[in-house]
MDTraj code that builds the backbone (N, CA, C; nanometers):
import mdtraj as md
import numpy as np

residues = "MET SER PHE SER ARG GLY PRO LYS GLU PRO VAL PRO GLU VAL GLU THR ASN VAL TRP ALA CYS THR SER ASP ASP CYS GLN GLY TRP MET ARG GLU SER PHE SER PHE ALA LYS GLU PRO ASN CYS PRO LEU CYS ASN SER GLU MET GLU LEU GLU VAL ARG ILE LEU PRO GLU ILE LYS".split()
xyz = np.array([
    [-1.2296, -8.6422, 6.2668],
    [-1.2832, -8.6285, 6.1332],
    [-1.1659, -8.6288, 6.0350],
    [-1.1788, -8.7041, 5.9269],
    [-1.0713, -8.7061, 5.8268],
    [-1.1292, -8.6716, 5.6893],
    [-1.0465, -8.6125, 5.6094],
    [-1.0859, -8.5753, 5.4743],
    [-1.0056, -8.6584, 5.3763],
    [-1.0744, -8.7243, 5.2866],
    [-1.0089, -8.8110, 5.1901],
    [-0.9834, -8.7374, 5.0596],
    [-0.8650, -8.7551, 5.0062],
    [-0.8326, -8.6978, 4.8752],
    [-0.8304, -8.8077, 4.7699],
    [-0.8983, -8.9167, 4.7993],
    [-0.9034, -9.0304, 4.7086],
    [-0.9850, -8.9989, 4.5852],
    [-1.0046, -9.0988, 4.5003],
    [-1.0809, -9.0777, 4.3766],
    [-1.2222, -9.0282, 4.4052],
    [-1.2644, -8.9317, 4.3262],
    [-1.3991, -8.8769, 4.3395],
    [-1.4874, -8.9360, 4.2309],
    [-1.6170, -8.9312, 4.2549],
    [-1.7111, -8.9786, 4.1534],
    [-1.7024, -8.8872, 4.0318],
    [-1.7012, -8.9451, 3.9116],
    [-1.6970, -8.8597, 3.7924],
    [-1.8266, -8.7803, 3.7771],
    [-1.8132, -8.6572, 3.7315],
    [-1.9294, -8.5714, 3.7089],
    [-1.9806, -8.6010, 3.5677],
    [-2.1091, -8.6358, 3.5547],
    [-2.1616, -8.6641, 3.4208],
    [-2.1559, -8.5397, 3.3319],
    [-2.1240, -8.5625, 3.2042],
    [-2.1202, -8.4527, 3.1081],
    [-2.2405, -8.4638, 3.0148],
    [-2.2984, -8.3487, 2.9818],
    [-2.4187, -8.3452, 2.8985],
    [-2.4048, -8.2373, 2.7914],
    [-2.4815, -8.2532, 2.6828],
    [-2.4865, -8.1488, 2.5807],
    [-2.5554, -8.0268, 2.6416],
    [-2.4914, -7.9112, 2.6291],
    [-2.5403, -7.7896, 2.6935],
    [-2.5408, -7.6758, 2.5924],
    [-2.6503, -7.6014, 2.5852],
    [-2.6559, -7.4824, 2.4999],
    [-2.5762, -7.3715, 2.5661],
    [-2.4856, -7.3102, 2.4889],
    [-2.4054, -7.1999, 2.5408],
    [-2.4057, -7.0853, 2.4409],
    [-2.3844, -6.9641, 2.4926],
    [-2.3587, -6.8481, 2.4092],
    [-2.2076, -6.8385, 2.3966],
    [-2.1555, -6.8326, 2.2733],
    [-2.0127, -6.8221, 2.2487],
    [-1.9829, -6.6909, 2.1767],
    [-1.8748, -6.6261, 2.2155],
    [-1.8345, -6.5001, 2.1538],
    [-1.7958, -6.5243, 2.0082],
    [-1.8344, -6.4317, 1.9201],
    [-1.8045, -6.4457, 1.7775],
    [-1.6695, -6.3848, 1.7404],
    [-1.6039, -6.3151, 1.8325],
    [-1.4742, -6.2535, 1.8049],
    [-1.3641, -6.3597, 1.8025],
    [-1.2788, -6.3538, 1.7014],
    [-1.1669, -6.4484, 1.6913],
    [-1.0644, -6.4281, 1.8022],
    [-1.0615, -6.3099, 1.8614],
    [-0.9634, -6.2779, 1.9647],
    [-1.0124, -6.3071, 2.1061],
    [-1.1350, -6.3566, 2.1201],
    [-1.1945, -6.3770, 2.2531],
    [-1.2429, -6.5208, 2.2673],
    [-1.2257, -6.5779, 2.3842],
    [-1.2707, -6.7139, 2.4130],
    [-1.3943, -6.7142, 2.5035],
    [-1.4606, -6.6000, 2.5179],
    [-1.5738, -6.5875, 2.6095],
    [-1.6922, -6.6756, 2.5712],
    [-1.7566, -6.7333, 2.6736],
    [-1.8790, -6.8112, 2.6539],
    [-1.9519, -6.8197, 2.7865],
    [-2.0810, -6.8501, 2.7815],
    [-2.1600, -6.8706, 2.9039],
    [-2.2734, -6.9673, 2.8739],
    [-2.3147, -7.0389, 2.9750],
    [-2.4285, -7.1288, 2.9589],
    [-2.5526, -7.0456, 2.9277],
    [-2.6337, -7.0952, 2.8350],
    [-2.7557, -7.0226, 2.7975],
    [-2.8445, -7.0001, 2.9192],
    [-2.8520, -7.0983, 3.0077],
    [-2.9390, -7.0872, 3.1250],
    [-2.8887, -6.9831, 3.2258],
    [-2.7636, -6.9357, 3.2122],
    [-2.7095, -6.8354, 3.3038],
    [-2.7191, -6.6937, 3.2473],
    [-2.7773, -6.6806, 3.1277],
    [-2.7886, -6.5499, 3.0643],
    [-2.9278, -6.4915, 3.0893],
    [-2.9320, -6.3629, 3.1185],
    [-3.0599, -6.2954, 3.1396],
    [-3.1101, -6.2303, 3.0119],
    [-3.0212, -6.2056, 2.9162],
    [-3.0584, -6.1386, 2.7918],
    [-3.1014, -6.2409, 2.6870],
    [-3.1930, -6.1989, 2.6005],
    [-3.2378, -6.2870, 2.4932],
    [-3.1239, -6.3128, 2.3950],
    [-3.0468, -6.2103, 2.3625],
    [-2.9287, -6.2216, 2.2770],
    [-2.8173, -6.1382, 2.3409],
    [-2.7394, -6.1992, 2.4310],
    [-2.6396, -6.1223, 2.5067],
    [-2.5182, -6.0831, 2.4225],
    [-2.4492, -5.9797, 2.4678],
    [-2.3174, -5.9452, 2.4157],
    [-2.2146, -6.0069, 2.5092],
    [-2.0957, -6.0311, 2.4569],
    [-1.9901, -6.0922, 2.5366],
    [-1.9546, -6.0018, 2.6550],
    [-1.9534, -6.0565, 2.7765],
    [-1.9189, -5.9744, 2.8932],
    [-1.7697, -5.9381, 2.8969],
    [-1.6876, -6.0063, 2.8159],
    [-1.5437, -5.9785, 2.8167],
    [-1.5031, -5.8726, 2.7143],
    [-1.5604, -5.8801, 2.5928],
    [-1.5179, -5.7874, 2.4872],
    [-1.6333, -5.7118, 2.4222],
    [-1.7568, -5.7402, 2.4636],
    [-1.8782, -5.6739, 2.4157],
    [-1.9133, -5.7076, 2.2705],
    [-1.8547, -5.8132, 2.2125],
    [-1.8906, -5.8574, 2.0775],
    [-2.0212, -5.9350, 2.0819],
    [-2.0784, -5.9596, 1.9634],
    [-2.1991, -6.0418, 1.9563],
    [-2.1650, -6.1856, 1.9948],
    [-2.2675, -6.2582, 2.0386],
    [-2.2509, -6.3980, 2.0748],
    [-2.3492, -6.4809, 1.9935],
    [-2.3149, -6.6099, 1.9718],
    [-2.4052, -6.6987, 1.8996],
    [-2.4231, -6.8272, 1.9788],
    [-2.5392, -6.8905, 1.9595],
    [-2.5677, -7.0148, 2.0303],
    [-2.4910, -7.1300, 1.9682],
    [-2.4381, -7.2169, 2.0547],
    [-2.3772, -7.3418, 2.0106],
    [-2.3952, -7.4446, 2.1213],
    [-2.3630, -7.5691, 2.0910],
    [-2.3773, -7.6779, 2.1879],
    [-2.2379, -7.7280, 2.2252],
    [-2.2143, -7.7430, 2.3565],
    [-2.0877, -7.7970, 2.4058],
    [-2.1173, -7.9091, 2.5039],
    [-2.0226, -7.9993, 2.5176],
    [-2.0333, -8.1058, 2.6180],
    [-1.9660, -8.0536, 2.7452],
    [-2.0476, -8.0326, 2.8491],
    [-1.9992, -7.9731, 2.9742],
    [-2.0437, -8.0563, 3.0940],
    [-1.9746, -8.0412, 3.2077],
    [-2.0203, -8.1085, 3.3290],
    [-2.1624, -8.0638, 3.3643],
    [-2.2424, -8.1591, 3.4079],
    [-2.3811, -8.1296, 3.4445],
    [-2.3864, -8.0482, 3.5722],
    [-2.4712, -7.9477, 3.5738],
    [-2.4959, -7.8669, 3.6934],
    [-2.6387, -7.8950, 3.7372],
    [-2.6545, -7.9325, 3.8626],
    [-2.7885, -7.9639, 3.9131],
    [-2.8447, -7.8506, 3.9932],
])
top = md.Topology()
chain = top.add_chain()
for i, resn in enumerate(residues, 1):
    res = top.add_residue(resn, chain, resSeq=i)
    for name in ("N", "CA", "C"):
        top.add_atom(name, md.element.get_by_symbol(name[0]), res)
traj = md.Trajectory(xyz[None], top)
């Protein structure tokens, strides 16, 4: 059995809704579909988060 480290198929990127931390000192964010809270607080700094759209690799 051999394992190839050759070129891999590119992962498609799609527009994704994410919760982003509103603190200027924090880069925290999470995919909306991975949040259990209706309006979550940042898990890193506990600041409020707001919805935004980012282009991210598709998760199936």
